[in-house]
N, C-alpha and C positions, 0 to 999 in steps of 0.2 A: 504494500500500500504506500502511495506517495506520502511524503512527510512535508507539511507546510513549512515554508521558510521562516514565517513569523508566528510567534505564539500569542502575543497580545497586540492588537492594532487599534488605532483610531481611524475610523472612516469618516472623512469630511464630505458631506453632501451639500450642494447649494440648494437654496429654496426653490430655484427655478427647475431643478431636477425633478421635484415633486409635482410640477405643474404640467410637464410634457410640452407639446407643441403650442398649447394655449398661452404659455408664458406667465399665467396668473392663476392663483387659486391652487387647490389640491386635486390631483387626478388619481383616485384610488387604483385603477388598473395599472397605471405607470408605477406606482409604489409597489404593487404586488410583484411586478417583474424584478425589481431590485431585491425585494424581500426573499424571493425564491433563491437568489444567489447567496444572500447573506445566510440563509438557513443551511445551504449546502456547505458553506465554509464553517459555520458554527458546529455542524455535525462532525467536522474533522478535528474538533477539539480546540479550535482557535477562539481566543477570548476577544470579543468585539465590543468596542465602545463607538458610539456615533455622535458626531456633532453636525447639526443641520442648520443651515441659514434660514433667513426669513424673507428673502427678496421676492418671493412669489406672492407675498401678502403686503409687505411694507418695506420701503427703503428709507433710510435716514436722509439720504440726499433729496428725496421727494419732499420731506418735511422742511428741509432747509430752503428749498426753492419756494415753498409756501410762506417763508418768513418765520417758521417755527424755530424755537430755541433748539440747538443741536442736542443737548442732553435729553430733552423731552422726546425728540424724534428718535433718538437711539433707544430709549426705554420702550417706545412703541415697537421698534424692531425686535427687541428682546422678547416681547410678548408674542410676536409673530412666530418666533422660533419655538415657543412653547406649543402653539397650535400645531405646527408642523410635527413636532416631536410626539404629541399625543396621537396624531393621525398615523404616524409611522408605527408607534407602539401597538395601536389597534390592529393594523394589518399583520404585524409580526406575530402577535398572539393568536390571531385567527389562523395563522399557519403553524401554530404549535410551538412557537419560539418564546420562551419566558423572557419578559422584558421589563426593565425598570426605567422610568424617567426621573432624572434628578435635575432640579432647577437651582440656578444661582440666586434667584429671587424667590423667597419663600411663598408658596401657595399650596399648603399642605392638603387641601381638599382634592387636588388633582395630581399631585406628584410629590416625591420625596425632596427634601432640601439636599443640596449637594454636600456630601460628606465623603472625603477622600477614602477613608478606610472602608466605609460601607460600600462604596463603588467597587473597590478592589475585591471585596468579599463577594459581591454579586457576580463579578467576572469569574472568580474562582469556582463559583457554583454553576457556571455555564449559562448565566443570564446575559442577555444583551443589555447594555446600559446606554441610554441616550442622555447626553448632557444638553440641557435646554437653558435658555435665558442668557446666552453669552457668558461673559465673565461676571455679569451682575453690575457692571460699570459702563457708563457711556464713554464714547471715544475709543472703544476697543471693538474690533471686528470678531466675527465667528472664526476667522482664520487664527486670530490670536488665541481664542478660546481653545481651538484644537491643539495648538502648540503648548498652551499652559496645561491643559488636562493630560496631554501625552507625557509631559514631564512629571506631573503629579502621580500618575498611575504607573509610571515607568513602562510606557508602551514601546514596543520594538520599532514601530514605524508609523508615520502618518500617511494614509492613503488619500490623496487629493483627487476625488472623482470629478471630472470635468464634463460638461455637456458638449458632445461632438468635437472635442479637442483632444488629440491623442498624445499630447506632451507639451513641452515648453519650446517655444519658438523665439527667434530673434526679433520677430515682429508679428503682427496679427496675420496669420496665413490666409485668412479670408479677404484681407485687403491688400496684402503684399505677396505677389507671386514668387518673390525672391527670398521670402522668409526661410530661415534655416532652422531645422529641428535639432535640438540638443538631446543626446541620449544620456549624458551624465554631466552634472554640474555640482558645484559646492554652494553652500548657503551664501558664502561671500560673493561668489559669482553673481548670484541672483540679485543681491543688494547692489553691488557695484555696477552691474549692467542695467539695472532698473527694469528687470524682467517682471512681467505681470503674473507671478505665480501666487504669491500671498503678500500681504502688506509687510512693510519693513519691520514692524514690531514683532510680527509672527516669525519672520525669517531670522531675526536676531535671537529670539527666544529659542528657536529650534537649533540655531548654530551654537549658542552658549551651552545647550544641554546635549549636543551631539545626537540629535534625533533626525534620522533620515526621512526623506519625503519621496513618495512616488506619485507622479502626476500621470493620469491615464484617462482614457475615454470611457466614461460610464455607460454610454449608449450602445456599446458593442457587447452583446450577450456573452457572459462567461468571463469578462475581464476582471471582475473582483476576485474570482477564484484564481485566475491566471497570475495575477500580481502576488497574491498570498502564497501561491505555490512556488514563486520565485522566477517565473518567466520574465524575460527582459522585454517588457513592453512599456511604452510611454517614456518618461524621463525620470531618472533617479537623481535626487538632490541629496548630497551627503555633507557631513560636517567638515571634511577635509579632503585633500587630494589622496590620502593614504588608501 
């Protein structure tokens, strides 16, 4: 039997991934396809934690354009991630995958508060853990949440699942035909080259804690399993050249 390359992972999903082609709202059939792959990997004994964005419901930049205070807009975005997390939890549990949602903003009626040791214990017991509500602070993205939680739970890797993008490019491949795809980078490369992988805070946090990152195309069936099994797809971002 094949052995997974990673034992404990953070899977970073964008909110838009849950919306499908509509680009807005929650699309249960789309989520179900992702969940089937997550279940297959979980059955291999991989401990899976998920961080999901909220861009399919609300974006902080939208609030700013309306003249809303940045912190207020960001808090609304955090609540959007909670809605996405609850939807994802429901589909996972309908597929027979035990799941816990932990929020950085307390709302005990719908989810557990984030407690690091409890999250690790859930993972050890074979439960999928979804980290909702971002870091609980405005001005920080869900990319930063993924890097922070990965460091806290000592994850082996962050899996950055992208919509119809199969890795990291020197420019937007949909706009620039000469864009070059990278197969391997360091976190310092990402920061110095200004590559749009994750925000600078998240990249710095990943670099400081030597957490590798794999950027891959979520929309190709089977890719989550391929990455976890160690297939070289997408782009791998490491802490150093070693």
